[in-house]
C-alpha positions in Angstrom: -161.2 -18.1 -56.5 -163.8 -16.5 -53.8 -166.0 -16.5 -55.6 -166.4 -20.2 -55.9 -166.3 -20.7 -52.1 -169.8 -21.2 -50.1 -170.5 -21.8 -46.5 -169.4 -25.1 -44.5 -173.1 -26.5 -44.1 -173.6 -25.8 -39.7 -175.5 -29.8 -39.7 -172.7 -31.0 -41.1 -171.9 -33.1 -37.8 -174.4 -34.7 -37.2 -174.1 -35.0 -41.1 -171.8 -37.3 -39.9 -173.8 -39.4 -37.1 -176.2 -41.0 -39.5 -173.3 -41.3 -42.9 -171.0 -42.8 -40.3 -174.3 -45.6 -38.6 -175.3 -46.5 -41.8 -171.5 -47.5 -43.5 -171.2 -49.4 -40.4 -174.7 -51.7 -41.2 -173.4 -52.1 -44.7 -169.2 -53.0 -43.1 -170.8 -55.3 -40.6 -173.2 -56.7 -42.5 -170.4 -58.3 -44.9 -169.9 -60.9 -42.0 -172.4 -61.1 -39.4 -174.7 -63.4 -41.5 -170.9 -65.6 -41.2 -171.2 -67.1 -37.8 -174.8 -67.8 -38.2 -174.7 -69.7 -41.4 -174.5 -72.9 -39.4 -177.3 -72.6 -38.1 -179.2 -71.2 -40.7 -178.3 -74.3 -42.5 -179.8 -76.8 -40.3 -182.9 -74.3 -39.7 -183.7 -73.9 -43.9 -182.5 -77.1 -45.1 -179.8 -75.4 -47.3 -177.9 -78.2 -48.7 -173.9 -77.6 -49.2 -174.3 -77.4 -52.2 -175.6 -74.4 -51.7 -174.3 -72.7 -49.1 -172.0 -70.9 -50.1 -174.2 -68.6 -51.9 -175.5 -67.1 -49.2 -172.6 -65.0 -48.8 -171.7 -65.5 -52.9 -175.2 -63.6 -53.4 -174.3 -61.1 -51.3 -171.1 -60.4 -52.7 -171.6 -61.0 -56.4 -174.7 -58.5 -56.4 -172.6 -55.3 -54.2 -169.2 -55.8 -55.9 -171.0 -56.6 -59.6 -173.5 -53.2 -59.0 -170.4 -51.0 -57.5 -169.4 -49.2 -60.1 -173.0 -48.6 -61.2 -174.1 -47.2 -57.1 -171.5 -44.8 -58.0 -173.1 -43.2 -61.0 -176.6 -43.0 -59.8 -175.4 -41.5 -56.6 -174.4 -38.8 -59.3 -176.6 -38.8 -61.6 -179.2 -38.5 -59.1 -177.6 -36.8 -56.2 -176.3 -37.8 -52.9 -178.5 -38.1 -49.9 -181.5 -39.4 -52.4 -179.2 -42.3 -53.1 -177.9 -42.5 -50.1 -182.1 -43.0 -48.5 -182.9 -45.0 -51.2 -180.3 -47.1 -50.7 -181.4 -47.2 -46.8 -185.0 -48.4 -47.2 -184.1 -50.6 -49.4 -181.5 -52.1 -47.5 -184.1 -52.8 -44.6 -187.1 -54.3 -46.6 -184.0 -56.4 -47.7 -182.5 -57.8 -44.1 -186.4 -58.2 -43.2 -186.7 -60.2 -46.1 -183.5 -62.3 -45.6 -185.0 -62.5 -41.9 -188.6 -63.9 -42.3 -186.9 -66.2 -45.0 -188.5 -69.9 -45.1 -186.4 -71.4 -47.7 -183.4 -71.3 -49.4 -184.5 -68.7 -52.5 -185.7 -66.4 -50.0 -182.9 -66.2 -48.2 -180.8 -66.1 -51.5 -182.7 -63.5 -52.6 -182.9 -61.7 -49.6 -179.4 -61.9 -49.4 -178.5 -60.5 -53.5 -180.7 -57.3 -52.8 -178.9 -56.1 -50.3 -175.8 -56.5 -52.7 -177.8 -54.6 -54.9 -179.0 -51.5 -52.6 -176.1 -52.3 -50.8 -174.2 -51.3 -54.1 -176.1 -47.4 -54.4 -175.9 -46.8 -50.4 -172.1 -47.4 -50.1 -170.5 -45.6 -52.3 -173.7 -43.0 -52.1 -171.9 -42.3 -47.9 -168.7 -41.4 -48.7 -169.1 -39.3 -51.0 -171.5 -37.8 -49.5 -168.4 -37.2 -46.8 -165.9 -36.1 -49.1 -168.8 -33.5 -50.1 -169.7 -32.3 -46.9 -166.1 -32.0 -45.4 -163.7 -30.0 -47.7 -161.8 -28.3 -45.0 -158.3 -29.9 -44.5 -158.4 -31.0 -40.5 -162.6 -30.6 -40.7 -161.8 -33.5 -43.3 -159.5 -35.5 -41.3 -161.3 -35.8 -38.7 -164.7 -37.3 -40.7 -162.5 -39.8 -42.2 -160.8 -40.9 -39.6 -164.4 -41.6 -38.1 -165.4 -43.1 -41.0 -162.1 -44.8 -41.6 -162.2 -46.3 -38.0 -165.8 -48.1 -38.9 -164.7 -49.2 -42.7 -162.1 -51.2 -40.0 -164.2 -51.9 -37.8 -167.0 -53.4 -38.7 -166.5 -57.1 -39.6 -164.8 -57.1 -36.3 -168.1 -55.9 -34.4 -170.5 -58.3 -37.2 -168.6 -61.4 -35.9 -169.4 -60.2 -32.4 -172.7 -59.9 -32.8 -172.8 -62.7 -35.1 -171.8 -65.0 -32.1 -174.4 -63.4 -29.9 -177.8 -63.2 -32.1 -176.9 -66.9 -32.8 -175.8 -68.3 -29.4 -178.3 -66.5 -27.3 -181.1 -64.8 -30.0 -182.2 -66.6 -33.7 -179.4 -66.5 -36.6 -182.5 -64.5 -37.9 -181.7 -61.3 -35.8 -178.6 -60.6 -37.3 -181.1 -59.7 -40.4 -183.1 -58.3 -38.6 -180.7 -56.2 -36.9 -180.4 -54.0 -40.2 -183.3 -52.7 -39.5 -183.2 -49.6 -37.0 -179.9 -48.9 -37.9 -181.4 -47.9 -41.3 -184.1 -46.2 -40.0 -182.4 -44.0 -37.5 -180.0 -43.2 -40.6 -182.9 -42.6 -43.1 -184.5 -40.3 -41.0 -181.6 -38.7 -39.4 -180.8 -38.2 -43.2 -183.9 -36.2 -44.1 -183.2 -34.2 -42.1 -179.8 -33.0 -41.2 -177.6 -33.5 -45.2 -177.2 -31.0 -47.5 -175.5 -31.9 -50.0 -174.0 -28.7 -52.7 -176.3 -28.8 -56.0 -173.5 -28.4 -57.7 -172.2 -32.1 -57.3 -174.2 -33.5 -59.5 -173.6 -34.9 -62.3 -176.6 -34.7 -65.2 -175.2 -36.2 -67.7 -176.6 -39.3 -70.1 -176.5 -42.7 -68.1 -173.4 -44.7 -70.4 -175.0 -48.1 -70.2 -172.8 -50.1 -72.1 -170.1 -49.2 -69.4 -173.2 -50.4 -66.8 -173.7 -53.7 -68.8 -169.6 -54.1 -69.7 -168.5 -52.4 -65.7 -171.7 -55.3 -64.2 -170.3 -58.6 -66.1 -167.6 -58.1 -66.4 -166.8 -57.5 -62.0 -169.1 -60.6 -61.2 -167.3 -62.8 -63.4 -164.2 -61.7 -61.5 -165.8 -62.2 -58.2 -167.6 -65.6 -59.5 -164.4 -66.5 -61.0 -162.3 -66.4 -58.1 -165.7 -68.2 -55.4 -165.3 -71.0 -58.1 -161.8 -70.6 -57.5 -162.0 -71.6 -54.1 -164.6 -74.6 -54.7 -163.6 -75.9 -57.7 -159.6 -75.0 -58.3 -157.8 -72.8 -59.6 -157.4 -75.0 -63.0 -161.1 -75.9 -63.2 -162.7 -75.4 -66.8 -165.5 -72.9 -65.8 -162.9 -71.5 -63.3 -160.5 -70.8 -66.1 -164.0 -69.4 -68.4 -164.7 -66.5 -65.2 -161.1 -65.4 -65.3 -161.4 -65.0 -69.7 -164.4 -63.8 -69.5 -163.7 -61.0 -67.0 -160.6 -59.8 -68.6 -162.5 -59.6 -71.8 -165.4 -57.7 -70.6 -163.2 -54.8 -68.0 -161.0 -54.7 -71.4 -163.7 -54.0 -73.3 -165.1 -51.7 -70.7 -161.9 -49.4 -71.0 -161.9 -49.1 -75.0 -165.6 -48.2 -74.5 -164.7 -45.7 -71.8 -162.4 -43.8 -73.7 -164.5 -43.0 -76.6 -168.0 -42.3 -75.1 -169.2 -38.8 -74.1 -170.0 -39.7 -70.2 -168.7 -42.3 -69.0 -169.8 -44.9 -66.3 -165.7 -44.3 -64.6 -164.1 -41.6 -66.2 -160.2 -42.6 -66.6 -159.2 -39.6 -64.7 -160.3 -40.5 -61.9 -158.5 -43.6 -62.9 -155.2 -42.6 -64.3 -154.3 -40.3 -61.4 -150.8 -41.6 -59.7 -152.8 -41.0 -55.7 -155.7 -43.0 -56.9 -155.2 -45.2 -58.1 -152.5 -46.4 -55.2 -154.7 -45.7 -53.0 -157.2 -48.0 -54.8 -154.6 -50.7 -55.9 -153.8 -51.0 -51.9 -156.6 -50.9 -50.4 -157.2 -53.8 -52.5 -154.2 -55.8 -51.0 -154.8 -55.1 -48.0 -159.0 -56.4 -48.2 -157.0 -59.3 -49.9 -155.0 -60.0 -46.4 -158.0 -59.3 -44.2 -160.3 -61.4 -45.2 -158.5 -64.4 -45.6 -157.4 -64.1 -41.7 -160.0 -63.1 -40.8 -161.7 -66.5 -41.8 -158.4 -68.4 -40.5 -158.7 -66.8 -37.1 -162.3 -67.2 -36.5 -161.8 -71.6 -37.6 -159.3 -71.4 -35.6 -160.3 -70.0 -32.2 -163.8 -71.9 -32.9 -162.9 -75.9 -33.8 -159.4 -75.4 -33.3 -159.4 -73.7 -30.0 -163.4 -74.8 -29.3 -164.3 -71.7 -28.5 -168.1 -70.2 -28.6 -169.1 -68.0 -31.3 -170.0 -65.5 -28.8 -166.2 -66.2 -27.0 -164.7 -65.6 -30.2 -166.6 -62.1 -31.3 -165.5 -61.1 -28.4 -161.5 -62.0 -29.2 -161.4 -59.3 -32.6 -162.7 -56.4 -29.9 -158.5 -55.8 -28.8 -158.8 -55.2 -32.3 -161.4 -52.5 -33.1 -160.9 -51.4 -29.6 -157.5 -50.8 -31.8 -158.4 -49.7 -35.3 -160.6 -47.6 -34.2 -157.4 -45.1 -31.7 -155.2 -46.1 -34.5 -157.6 -43.9 -37.1 -159.0 -41.2 -34.5 -156.3 -40.6 -32.7 -152.2 -41.8 -34.9 -154.2 -40.6 -38.4 -156.6 -38.1 -38.3 -154.0 -36.0 -36.2 -150.9 -36.7 -38.2 -153.2 -36.7 -41.4 -153.3 -32.5 -41.8 -149.1 -32.5 -40.9 -147.5 -35.7 -42.8 -148.4 -36.9 -46.3 -150.4 -40.0 -46.7 -147.9 -42.4 -47.5 -145.9 -41.6 -44.3 -149.0 -43.0 -43.0 -150.3 -45.6 -45.2 -146.6 -47.6 -45.7 -146.1 -48.0 -42.0 -149.1 -48.7 -40.8 -149.2 -51.2 -43.3 -146.2 -53.0 -42.1 -147.1 -52.1 -38.7 -150.6 -54.6 -39.5 -147.7 -57.3 -40.7 -145.7 -57.5 -37.9 -148.5 -58.5 -36.4 -149.8 -61.3 -38.2 -146.1 -62.2 -38.3 -147.0 -63.3 -34.3 -150.5 -65.2 -35.8 -147.9 -67.5 -37.5 -147.2 -68.7 -34.2 -149.7 -70.4 -33.4 -149.9 -73.4 -32.4 -152.9 -76.1 -30.6 -152.4 -74.6 -27.6 -150.7 -71.1 -28.0 -152.0 -68.3 -25.7 -153.4 -65.7 -26.5 -152.7 -63.2 -23.8 -149.1 -63.8 -25.2 -149.5 -64.4 -28.6 -153.2 -63.6 -31.1 -154.0 -60.7 -28.7 -150.3 -58.8 -29.0 -150.8 -59.4 -32.4 -154.7 -58.5 -33.3 -153.5 -55.3 -31.5 -150.6 -53.9 -33.8 -153.2 -55.7 -36.9 -155.7 -53.6 -35.7 -153.1 -50.3 -34.8 -151.2 -50.6 -38.2 -154.9 -50.8 -40.4 -156.6 -48.0 -38.6 -154.0 -45.5 -39.3 -153.5 -46.5 -42.5 -157.2 -46.5 -43.9 -158.2 -43.7 -42.3 -155.7 -41.0 -45.3 -156.5 -43.1 -48.1 -160.4 -43.2 -47.5 -160.0 -39.2 -47.7 -157.2 -39.6 -49.8 -159.5 -41.4 -52.6 -162.0 -38.8 -52.9 -159.1 -36.0 -52.7 -158.7 -33.8 -55.6 -161.8 -35.1 -57.5 -164.1 -33.4 -59.4 -167.4 -33.4 -56.7 -170.1 -34.6 -60.5 -167.2 -37.9 -59.8 -167.2 -37.9 -56.2 -169.6 -41.5 -56.4 -167.7 -43.1 -58.8 -164.4 -42.7 -57.1 -165.9 -43.7 -53.8 -167.1 -46.8 -55.7 -163.7 -47.5 -56.5 -163.0 -47.5 -53.3 -165.8 -50.4 -51.8 -165.0 -52.3 -55.4 -161.5 -52.5 -54.6 -162.4 -53.3 -51.1 -165.0 -56.2 -52.4 -163.0 -57.3 -54.3 -160.0 -58.0 -53.4 -162.0 -59.8 -50.3 -163.4 -62.0 -53.4 -159.7 -62.5 -53.7 -157.9 -62.9 -50.6 -160.6 -65.6 -49.5 -160.3 -68.1 -52.3 -156.8 -67.4 -52.8 -155.6 -67.5 -49.4 -158.4 -70.5 -48.7 -156.8 -72.8 -51.2 -153.9 -71.7 -50.1 -154.0 -72.9 -46.3 -156.4 -76.1 -48.6 -153.3 -77.9 -49.7 -150.9 -77.4 -47.1 -153.2 -78.4 -45.0 -153.3 -81.8 -46.7 -149.7 -81.9 -47.5 -149.3 -81.8 -43.6 -151.6 -84.4 -43.2 -149.9 -87.0 -46.6 -146.6 -86.5 -45.4 -147.0 -86.9 -41.3 -149.6 -89.6 -42.0 -147.1 -92.3 -41.3 -146.1 -92.1 -38.1 -149.6 -90.5 -36.3 -149.8 -91.5 -32.5 -153.5 -89.7 -32.4 -155.3 -89.3 -36.3 -157.2 -86.6 -34.8 -154.2 -83.9 -33.4 -152.7 -85.2 -37.1 -155.9 -83.1 -38.7 -155.6 -80.2 -36.3 -152.1 -80.0 -36.1 -152.3 -80.3 -40.3 -155.3 -77.3 -40.3 -152.5 -75.0 -37.9 -149.9 -75.8 -40.3 -152.5 -74.8 -43.3 -153.9 -71.6 -41.8 -150.2 -70.2 -40.7 -149.0 -71.3 -44.4 -151.6 -69.0 -46.0 -151.7 -66.2 -43.4 -146.8 -65.8 -44.3 -148.3 -64.9 -47.9 -151.1 -63.1 -46.6 -148.4 -61.0 -44.6 -145.9 -60.6 -48.1 -149.2 -59.2 -50.1 -149.6 -56.6 -46.8 -146.0 -55.6 -47.4 -146.6 -54.9 -50.7 -149.8 -53.1 -50.2 -147.0 -50.6 -48.0 -145.4 -50.6 -51.1 -147.7 -49.5 -53.1 -148.3 -46.2 -50.9 -144.9 -46.2 -50.3 -144.0 -45.6 -54.5 -147.6 -44.4 -55.3 -149.2 -42.1 -52.7 -147.4 -38.1 -53.4 -150.0 -36.3 -52.5 -151.3 -35.1 -48.8 -155.1 -35.0 -47.9 -154.3 -32.5 -45.3 -153.5 -29.7 -47.1 -150.3 -30.4 -49.8 -151.1 -31.4 -53.2 -154.6 -29.4 -54.5 -155.3 -32.1 -56.9 -153.8 -33.8 -59.4 -152.8 -32.2 -63.1 -153.7 -35.8 -64.8 -157.1 -35.3 -64.1 -157.3 -33.2 -66.6 -159.0 -29.8 -64.2 -158.7 -27.2 -62.8 -158.2 -26.2 -58.6 -161.2 -25.1 -59.2 -163.4 -27.6 -60.4 -162.0 -30.1 -58.0 -162.9 -30.7 -54.0 -161.4 -28.1 -52.3 -159.4 -29.5 -49.5 -158.6 -25.7 -48.0 -161.1 -23.8 -45.8 -163.4 -22.6 -47.7 
């Protein structure tokens, strides 16, 4: 096996800086626009009916095209896909910041999603092929995991600052310097192994079926939030998604060069990671939404104060990822980092179910956020590493894309599912207490808080399920346990090495 080992790229740590910068840009863009949306709506005259499309256009393009983007990354080479994705994302962001009407803004958001779907899997798969020695891989994925987990919170902070002190357009323009610096750095320092490419012919039927199936699934949850779960359109979208994705799996079993090789999905460890990350995204995305509304609407926090309220969670997330996950990943099986991490985050959420109209931030919200941050940071770090652990280099792009797909689909499900639960609980509480209410406005706020608490309890259950999945399915140690799963149908020599070259 020694003849297959190559010397580690001496510029890999510089490359990590630019890969991490690109990842931060993609992740924070998922939340930075949320706080700026009311200002953009007022400025451009966007109707209430079209308002959701500012978020949905990005989610549909990003979630629907991720597998395609991962396969293009394998085909073109990760560096080229990474740079093209950055340049395209910057151009789409400039278009969004300069938008003069609704159509221009929605088109820019869709384009951001398209190039994000190319950029995100390229970034993670570059990391997988550049860092192969166990301890270095732990450090690199510690940084990447911290950014992947904390980026959403950073987006809330920047969105608040830009909206309050500058202009909503800066939530788009801020991406341009990120992208320019990351692209310039990538061109100068990134050098990926040539053997990592997959020159096989593109699986066009798989591309069409996967894209349409994922778009139908994400859009189905979006429509469920606005129209209800029993609406004809909602049910139709879910049925279409099931049929299209089922057909996609059948096609992938029979074609010579599949878009998603089933060996990537059927490995118990990667499958366990994808499911647990998807469940965690359901819980986390919904919680961010409720806590933002609670702080701004019920407690009257400004956008900036709301964003700053999440800072302790971000700090603990970085601590969990870089100081706990990174240090223990080479010594402890991944399941014993992921499962306790998700359970600690769930315990933090339990604290947040206790909110009321005048809950103390320092006594309840702060410790809840800190526990969540520490738990998620600890769990995300080994999960990100394990998602590409033992995979063939030519499959690194699609394996990385599945990480983003599980999180994106999970986020769409979480926003719709938990928002529906919260809205239903809010309505029921208001109706049952309306007769004896002395102050309708206070009752309205009480009903909202009750709805948020109910939904967060559901998030606690979902995050606990995520911990259980990690405990049952994940049995590899990305720091040096099992080199590769036998279910991949590959030898250790074919897989990305996990020990020193």
